[in-house]
Each structure stands twice: as C-alpha cells, then as structure tokens.
N, C-alpha and C positions, 0 to 999 in steps of 0.2 A: 794319240790314237787316231784322231780325226785325220791328221796328215798322212799317216800310214794307210788308212782306208782309202783316202783320195788317190794316193800313189798306186795302190793295188788296182783300184777301179780304172784309173787312167791307163795303166800299162795293159791290163786285160782288155779294156775297150779298144785300144789301138790294135792289139794283136787280133782281136776278133773282127774288127772292121776291115783290116787288111785281108784276113783270111776269107771273110765273106765276100768282099769285093773281088778277090782273086778267083774264088770259086764261081762267081756269077759272070765274070768277064772273060775268063779264059776257056777255050775249048777243052773238052775232056782230055785229049791227048797231051796238050801242053800242061794242064794241071797235073796229070799223072807224072809227067817228066820233071816236075819241080823237085822231087825228092824220092828217096826209097820208100818213105812211109805214106805215099799218096796213092797206092794201088787199091785202097779201099773204095775208090770211086767206081771200080769195076762191078761192085756189088749193088749199085744203085742206078736207077734210070735218070733221065734228064730232069724230069719233074721233081724227083727227090733231091737231086743236087741243087736245083733252084730253090727248093724249100729250105734246105740246109744253109745255103748261102744267105738267104733272106733272114732266117732265124739268127744267124751270127751277126748280121748287120743290125737288126732290131735289138738284139741283146746288148750289143756294144753301145748303141744309143741309149738304151735303158739304164746302163750303168752310170752315165754321166749327165745326160740332158735334164732329167727331171730335177735333180738337185742343183745343177748349174743355173737353170732359169727359175727355180723356185716354184715350179708347178708340180704338184703331186709327188714330192720327194719319196713317198712311201714306195714308189715304183722301183727305186734303186735296189733295195733288198729283194724285192719280188723278181726283178730282172736277174739278180745274182742267183736266186733260187731256181729260176727257170734255166739258166745256163748250167747250173749244177746238174739238173736232171738231164739236160741236153748232153752233157759230157758223160753221164752215166750210160746213155745210149751209145755214145762213141766208144766207151770202154767195153761195152758189150760186143760191139762189132770187132774190136781188137781181140777180145777173148775168143770169139767165134773163129777168127782168122789165125789164132795162135800167135799173135804179134805181141808177145809179152813185154818186150822192151818199150815199144810204143805205147802200150797200155799203161805203163808206169807214168808216162807224161800225162795221160788222161786223168789218172788218179791224182796227180799233183794239181791239175786244174780243178778237179772236184773239191779238193781240200781248200784251194784258194777261194773258190766261190762260196764254199761253206763258211769260211772265216769272214768273208765280206758280208754275206747275208746276216750272220750272227752279229758282226760288228755294227751293222746298220739297224738291225732290229733291236738289239739289247745294249751293246756297249756304248755306242755313240750315235743314237738316232738323230735324224734331222729334226729340228724343232718345228 
C-alpha cells in the first residue's frame, strides 16, 4: 500500500507541478490554446490565475517534500485534502460552465486525492 500511495502522490505531484508552472509562465492566450478544456481561464482575472498556479505548485510540493525529507510528514495528507477541496472548486467551475465531460476528470482527481489523504491518515501513515 505504501508503494501505491507513493506512486499516486508522485504522479499527481508531477501533473500539478507542470500544470501550475504552465499556468504561471504562459500568457493567458497561449494557455487557453493548449487545449479545448482550457477556456475556463476566461472566467478569472490575472490575480486569480496566479493564485491558482501557486496553489497547484504548493500542493504538488506538499504531496512529496515533507515525507521525502522527513520534516512534518503530516503535511502530505493535509496537502491531499487541500487539493481535494481545490478540485471541488474546479468541478464547480466546470458545473457552472456545463462542461460535463471535463468535470468527470475533476471528479477523478477528487477521488484520487481522497484516497491519498485516507491512505496517509489511516491506512499507511508516516511514522
């Protein structure tokens, strides 16, 4: 179970680090052009997009770094819980925009972070 939780955390951290860096580094028009599901950026101002990108980067770091360096590993399930709530907000945006197919992906991420938080809080917590 520990290996599965590390793999899930690693893949999710990589995805969110790339997503956060992309959101912070690319101009809005280039980010929107990345894919058909990126038009949600039109609903948010530049400050909001900076905050979203920063949250993604901090969440990615929180999934890996505390346990990897052995400092406050309790932050790993807390980061997973935070990202779960973050993705609930993303799913709400998809719901408001009637983007049902893309919202399904958000729900998958919510389930993934829920499993990761549960796994690190209850199934295989860091000692």
